[in-house]
C-alpha positions in Angstrom: 138.2 151.5 44.4 138.9 151.6 40.7 136.0 152.1 38.3 135.6 152.8 34.6 131.9 153.5 33.8 130.0 152.1 30.8 131.5 153.5 27.6 129.2 155.6 25.4 129.5 156.4 21.7 133.0 157.7 22.1 135.6 158.1 19.4 137.5 154.9 20.4 136.6 151.6 21.8 139.0 148.8 22.6 138.0 145.2 22.2 139.4 141.7 22.4 139.9 140.5 18.8 141.7 137.2 19.3 142.0 134.7 22.1 144.1 131.6 22.7 145.1 129.1 25.4 148.0 126.7 26.1 148.0 123.7 28.3 151.0 121.5 29.3 150.6 117.9 28.0 151.3 116.3 31.4 148.1 115.4 33.4 148.2 114.8 37.1 145.1 113.3 38.7 144.2 114.0 42.3 144.7 110.5 43.6 148.2 110.2 42.2 149.0 113.5 43.8 147.7 112.3 47.1 149.7 109.2 47.0 152.9 111.1 46.2 152.4 113.6 49.0 151.5 110.9 51.5 154.6 108.8 50.5 156.9 111.8 50.5 155.7 113.2 53.8 154.8 110.0 55.7 151.4 111.6 56.5 148.6 109.0 56.1 146.2 110.8 53.8 143.0 108.9 53.2 142.3 107.7 49.6 140.2 110.1 47.5 140.9 113.0 50.0 141.9 115.7 47.5 139.1 115.0 45.0 136.5 114.7 47.8 137.5 118.1 49.4 138.2 120.1 46.3 136.2 118.5 43.5 139.3 118.6 41.4 139.9 115.4 39.4 142.9 116.4 37.3 145.2 119.3 36.6 147.9 120.0 34.0 151.5 120.3 35.2 154.3 121.9 33.4 157.3 119.7 32.5 160.9 120.3 33.6 161.6 122.4 30.5 158.4 124.3 30.5 158.2 127.7 32.2 155.7 130.5 32.7 157.1 132.1 29.5 156.8 128.8 27.6 153.1 128.7 28.2 152.6 132.4 27.5 154.5 132.1 24.2 152.5 129.1 23.0 149.2 130.9 23.7 150.6 134.2 22.1 151.6 132.5 18.9 148.1 131.0 18.5 146.4 134.3 19.3 148.5 136.2 16.7 147.8 133.5 14.1 144.0 133.7 14.8 144.2 137.4 14.5 146.2 137.2 11.2 149.0 139.2 12.8 152.8 139.1 12.7 154.6 139.6 16.1 155.9 142.9 14.7 152.3 144.2 14.3 152.1 144.4 18.1 153.4 147.6 19.8 152.6 146.7 23.4 153.3 143.4 25.1 152.0 142.8 28.7 152.9 139.7 30.6 150.3 139.5 33.3 150.7 136.6 35.7 151.1 135.6 39.3 154.0 133.4 38.0 157.2 134.5 36.3 160.4 133.0 35.0 162.6 134.9 37.4 162.7 138.0 39.6 164.5 140.1 37.0 164.2 140.9 34.1 160.5 141.1 33.4 159.2 137.9 31.9 157.6 140.0 29.2 161.1 140.4 27.7 161.6 136.6 27.6 158.3 136.2 25.8 159.1 139.0 23.4 162.5 137.5 22.5 160.9 134.2 21.7 158.1 135.8 19.6 160.5 138.1 17.7 158.3 141.2 18.4 159.7 144.7 19.2 156.9 146.1 21.4 157.0 148.0 24.6 157.2 145.1 27.0 156.3 145.0 30.7 155.0 142.8 33.5 151.8 143.3 35.5 151.4 141.2 38.7 148.4 141.0 41.0 147.9 137.4 42.0 145.0 135.7 40.3 143.7 139.0 39.0 146.9 139.6 37.0 145.4 138.8 33.6 142.4 141.1 34.0 144.7 143.8 35.3 146.9 143.3 32.3 143.9 143.7 29.9 142.8 146.8 31.8 146.3 148.3 31.6 146.7 147.6 27.9 143.2 149.0 27.2 144.1 152.2 29.1 147.3 152.6 27.1 145.5 152.2 23.8 142.8 154.7 24.9 145.6 157.1 25.9 147.3 156.8 22.5 150.3 155.1 23.9 149.8 151.9 21.8 147.8 150.8 18.8 147.6 147.1 19.3 148.4 145.1 22.4 149.2 141.4 23.2 148.3 140.5 26.8 149.6 137.1 27.9 149.8 135.0 31.0 151.7 131.8 31.8 150.9 130.3 35.2 153.0 127.5 36.8 151.8 127.5 40.4 152.4 123.8 40.6 156.1 124.7 41.2 155.0 126.2 44.5 153.4 123.0 45.8 155.0 121.3 48.8 155.0 117.6 48.2 156.8 116.7 51.5 155.3 118.7 54.3 157.1 118.2 57.6 153.9 117.5 59.6 150.2 117.8 59.5 150.3 121.5 60.4 152.5 122.2 57.4 150.2 120.2 55.3 147.2 122.2 56.3 149.1 125.5 55.9 149.9 124.6 52.3 146.7 122.7 51.4 145.5 125.3 48.9 148.5 124.5 46.8 147.2 121.0 46.0 144.5 122.7 43.9 147.0 124.2 41.5 147.4 123.5 37.8 149.4 125.2 35.1 148.2 126.9 31.9 148.7 129.9 29.6 146.4 132.3 27.8 146.6 135.3 25.5 144.4 138.0 24.0 144.9 140.6 21.3 143.5 144.1 22.1 142.9 146.8 19.5 140.4 149.5 18.5 137.0 148.3 17.4 134.1 150.1 15.9 131.4 148.6 18.2 131.2 146.6 21.3 134.6 146.1 23.1 135.3 146.5 26.7 132.4 148.4 28.1 133.0 148.4 31.9 135.8 147.7 34.3 135.5 147.9 38.1 137.6 146.7 41.0 138.0 146.9 44.7 140.9 146.0 47.0 141.0 144.9 50.6 144.8 145.1 51.2 144.5 144.5 55.0 144.1 140.9 54.1 147.4 140.6 52.1 148.7 138.0 54.6 145.9 135.6 53.8 147.9 133.7 51.3 150.9 133.8 48.9 154.5 132.8 48.1 156.8 134.8 50.4 160.1 134.0 48.8 162.0 135.9 46.1 161.6 139.4 47.4 163.5 141.6 49.8 161.7 140.1 52.8 162.8 136.5 52.0 165.3 136.6 49.2 166.6 133.1 49.7 165.6 129.8 51.2 163.5 126.9 49.9 161.1 127.2 52.8 159.8 130.5 51.4 159.2 129.2 47.9 156.0 127.2 48.7 152.5 128.6 48.7 151.0 129.1 52.1 147.6 130.5 52.8 144.2 130.6 54.5 141.6 129.8 51.9 138.8 130.3 54.4 139.8 133.9 55.0 139.9 134.7 51.3 136.5 133.1 50.9 135.1 135.1 53.8 136.3 138.4 52.3 134.6 137.7 49.0 131.4 136.6 50.7 131.4 139.8 52.8 132.1 142.4 50.2 132.4 140.8 46.8 128.7 140.8 46.0 128.6 144.6 46.2 131.1 144.8 43.3 128.8 142.6 41.3 125.8 144.6 42.2 127.4 147.8 41.0 128.3 146.5 37.6 124.7 145.2 37.1 123.3 148.5 38.2 125.5 150.5 35.9 125.0 148.2 32.9 121.3 147.7 33.5 121.9 144.0 32.8 120.6 140.9 34.7 122.6 137.7 34.9 120.7 136.2 32.0 121.7 139.1 29.8 125.3 137.9 29.8 126.0 135.1 27.4 128.6 133.8 29.9 129.9 134.7 33.3 133.5 133.8 33.6 134.7 133.6 37.3 138.0 132.7 38.8 137.7 129.1 40.0 139.5 127.7 43.0 137.6 124.5 43.9 134.2 123.1 43.0 132.7 123.8 46.4 133.9 127.4 46.2 132.3 127.8 42.7 129.0 126.3 44.1 129.1 128.8 46.9 129.7 131.6 44.4 126.5 130.8 42.5 124.6 130.4 45.8 125.5 133.9 47.2 125.4 135.8 43.9 122.5 134.2 42.1 124.5 133.6 38.9 122.7 130.9 36.9 124.9 127.8 36.6 124.2 127.6 32.8 126.1 130.9 32.4 129.3 129.5 33.9 132.2 127.9 32.0 133.4 125.3 34.5 137.0 124.2 34.2 138.1 123.7 37.8 137.3 120.0 38.0 139.5 119.3 35.0 142.2 121.9 35.3 142.3 122.9 39.0 143.1 126.4 40.1 145.1 127.8 37.3 145.6 131.3 38.9 145.3 134.2 36.5 145.0 132.0 33.4 141.6 130.8 34.6 139.5 133.6 32.9 141.6 133.4 29.7 141.1 129.6 29.4 137.4 130.0 29.9 137.2 132.7 27.3 139.1 130.6 24.8 136.7 127.8 25.3 133.6 129.9 24.4 135.0 132.5 22.1 134.3 130.6 18.9 130.6 130.3 19.8 130.0 133.9 20.5 128.0 136.1 18.1 128.4 139.9 17.6 126.6 141.7 20.4 127.1 138.8 23.0 128.3 140.2 26.3 130.6 138.4 28.7 131.2 139.3 32.4 134.6 138.5 33.8 134.8 138.2 37.6 138.3 138.1 39.0 139.2 137.1 42.6 142.8 137.5 43.8 145.0 137.4 46.8 145.9 140.7 48.2 142.8 140.8 48.3 141.3 142.2 45.1 138.0 141.7 43.3 137.6 142.8 39.6 134.8 142.8 37.1 135.0 143.5 33.3 132.1 143.6 30.8 133.1 142.8 27.2 130.9 142.8 24.1 132.0 140.9 21.0 132.2 143.2 18.1 
């Protein structure tokens, strides 16, 4: 368990001072995806199947010349522009994503080279919780005096791990979660603020479930072979873990903060499918009007999910508004973060 309690009137607070998002132009709707998979595999998938099961209507898909770094750079440039900053004003750059351009070097270096910054650059990876982990890491380094201003970026291209030609029905089922994937990028600027900022961070991991889903290729276990480059997983196991223990993490943050769901202007939660999001509200009691729903339009965009949601509401926030981030990631990990707009 990792926990950072509510921050008091200390000498330094770290806040999010700019937000941006980036989406590929290419749109893939669920029916066209179903037709392609059915034609490529020879499996007779019924019309409307993907949309009916997942609630996802469309998703964005990166083009042949777009990479995880491409989406991260686009979001980073917009975030810096909104903050009125030059890339050289940043002294910490964190690329926090489940996707990456390559195994080595860290994708943060590719992003930095494109931006023209000279910051300390590193990658943080923890499945769909990567972006929240990256924000938490950057905040800790600022609090420790290791950095003054950080740029945290994500670029997610999980559509590259979708198998369009499964060999049989068993392979189709094994990789079904991949058909929810969409691509996106997001970025935030972190720096010291006089009030508000990141007030609380909490997380819990259940690593005994690490086999529940993932992309096995590219590491020392499976360094080569196309068969290992596709996402495989058991979405029901991931859902069961959250339903069993996830609510306790949410109860803790509400207890520490003394806040009820209605005290948060928004509750941003990682979104996998529409039914899963509906189940989330059912077991937690989070009012639907506090959510920022993106999954039907963008699909499961991995760690970019919370950044995209924050970008969509950031302009409408007033000083003092509080936002709760709820991250759910393979591994399995659950994270919460409370942020107050300065």
